[in-house]
VOLUMTOR-838668 format. One record per residue (C-alpha): residue in one letter; x, y, z. Coordinates in steps of 0.2 Angstrom, whole numbers, plus 5000, padded with zeros to 4 digits. Example, Ala and Ser with C-alpha at 12.3 -4.5 7.8 and 13.67 -1.06 7.14 Angstrom:
<sites>
a506249785039 s506849955036 
</sites>
This chain:
<sites>
m492851344840 l492951164845 v494251054836 p494250874840 l496050834842 q496850734828 e498250584834 k499650664823 d499350844832 f499450754851 n501350794854 k500950974847 y499851014860 i500250914876 d501551034882 f500351174881 a499151064889 y500051004905 e500551194907 l498751254908 a498551094919 l499751174933 d498851334933 p497351334947 a496651484938 r496351394921 t496351214925 c494951084933 y495150944945 p495850824945 v497450954948 y499250914943 y500051034955 d499650944970 g501650864971 v500750684969 k500350674951 t501750684937 r501850754921 a502150554915 l500550524923 f499550674913 e500250614897 a499850444901 d497950494902 a497950604890 r498250494877 k496650394882 g495850534872 i496350464857 s496450284862 l494850244869 p493250264860 e492250354874 d493650484878 q493750644867 i494950794868 l494250964859 l495551104857 y494651274860 e495151384846 e494951584846 d495451684830 g496351544824 v497451534839 i497151364851 e496851444868 g496051284877 w496151084880 l494550994884 h494650814888 y493150714894 y492550544894 y490950464894 l490150304904 p488850234895 e488250124907 d488050264920 r487550404906 y488950494915 i490150614909 a491750684917 h493550774914 r495250704915 s495950874910 c495251044907 g496251204904 v495751354894 r497151514893 r495751634888 n494051644888 t493551504898 a491751534899 r491451554881 a492551394879 l491351304892 q489751364884 e490151274867 l490851124876 s489151114885 e488351124867 h489150984861 l488950874874 a487050924876 a486850874858 r487950704858 y487450634875 p485550724878 g485050664895 c486650624902 e487450694920 w488950794918 a490150814933 v491550954934 g492551024949 f493651144949 p494851264961 s494251404968 e495651504960 n494551484942 q493351584946 e492751624928 a492551424926 l491451434944 d490551594938 w490051504922 v489551334929 q488351434943 g487551544930 a487051374918 g486251294933 f487351174939 e487051114955 l488551114971 l489050924975 e490450954986 d491551074992 s493051015002 q494851075006 y496050964998 y497650885007 t499050785002 f500350695014 h502050645008 f502850485016 d504650525015 q504950605029 y503550535040 i504350455054 p502950325062 g502350375078 p501550275094 e499950175088 d498350125100 p498349965102 s496449965102 v496250015083 e495849875074 r496049835055 i494549755046 t494549595039 e493149475034 e493049405052 n492649575061 f491949665044 e490349695056 k491349835067 f491549925050 q489749905045 r489149975062 v489950155057 h489850155040 r488150115038 t487550285046 i488650385031 e488350255015 a486450325011 d486650324993 m488550324991 f489150204977 w490450104989 n489150055003 c489649915013 r489049775002 r490249844987 v491549875001 r491449695005 e491549624988 k493249724984 l493849695004 s495549664999 d495649834988 w495249935003 t496349965021 i495249995033 f495350035051 v494050055066 a494250125085 e493150185098 e493050315111 d491850335125 g490650225117 v490850305100 a491450205085 g492550285071 e493150235053 i494450275043 i494550205022 a495750215009 k496050144994 e497650144981 i497350254969 i498950254959 a499850074957 s501450044966 g503050064957 s504850104959 g504150264969 g502750184980 s500950184977 t499750354981 y498250304993 e496750424995 i495750425010 f493850395005 a493050425021 i493650465040 c491950475052 c491150445067 e489350345069 d488450495079 g489150605065 q490050725078 h492050775077 h492950665089 e495050735089 g495550615099 l494750465089 y495150535071 r497150545077 q497150395083 l496450325066 l497550425056 a499050395066 r498550195064 f498350215045 l499950345042 n501150195052 e500250075040 g500650165025 k502450185029 r502649995032 q501949965014 g502850085005 a501750205002 k502350374992 d500850494994 l499050505001 t497650614995 f496150685007 f494650775003 v493950865017 g492350955019 t492651155020 d491551165036 d492251015043 e493051045061 m494350915055 n495451065045 r496051125061 i496950965065 m497550925046 r499251035045 s499650975063 l499750805057 g500950835043 f499550865029 h500151005015 h498651105009 v498451124991 g496951204988 r494951214989 y493851094977 l492151134971 g491351004962 y489651024951 h488450924941 k486950944929 v485950844919 i485950904901 
</sites>
């Protein structure tokens, strides 16, 4: 049975919810065991479930015992549903089935997006059996700047500004297709992005990243949105040049952490650890119109 969380019960269940968020076999993405996201951030996001009109936290109850915490949010303009957190201690499949029925009744025809660690096999079995389509299969990495010592940079790597934006367009237009952050939208918000381009043997490549957790006393967290080459091939030397330049820039800006999702089949996985990245786990993202 699903029971809406009442504001008066928030403190009663927040510790339970956070414990579930730290267990790869019982939680969803975004994960909180990555060494980047904190307990304070989890609680701040959870409070949106009792303060924002399009957020809701449902407790999953079985035999009189609370076994799960399901926090979703709805974007009316996009008719899109996703999760801030979702953890179930026992009978994940049953909890997700009840959530599915709840959402279908409340938001018919909307898109529901979910993502789980590969360790949460019960959740993955349920989404696959419920007709969800696989959107993304990636390896999740983090990078911590505290012990990073900047290395040499290739002077040919250029930072993108309004004046040389066409060099970014040359690469990004080859991957943008139907993605939200196409060249036009990136240009409109250019000050929000850190972008570098480089060229090797006539092939151009890009790296584009954005601050996702605002700067504070401990520094900011950035996420690499994309790193690619215009020909769609793996160019290890070019990737290393771009990453080295970006990591040095992050250190200069006082960044604390960096997150990066790399396609599971991407050859880039071979070099991530050698560059100082920590492998957190495998991410599997699905969606379905309900």
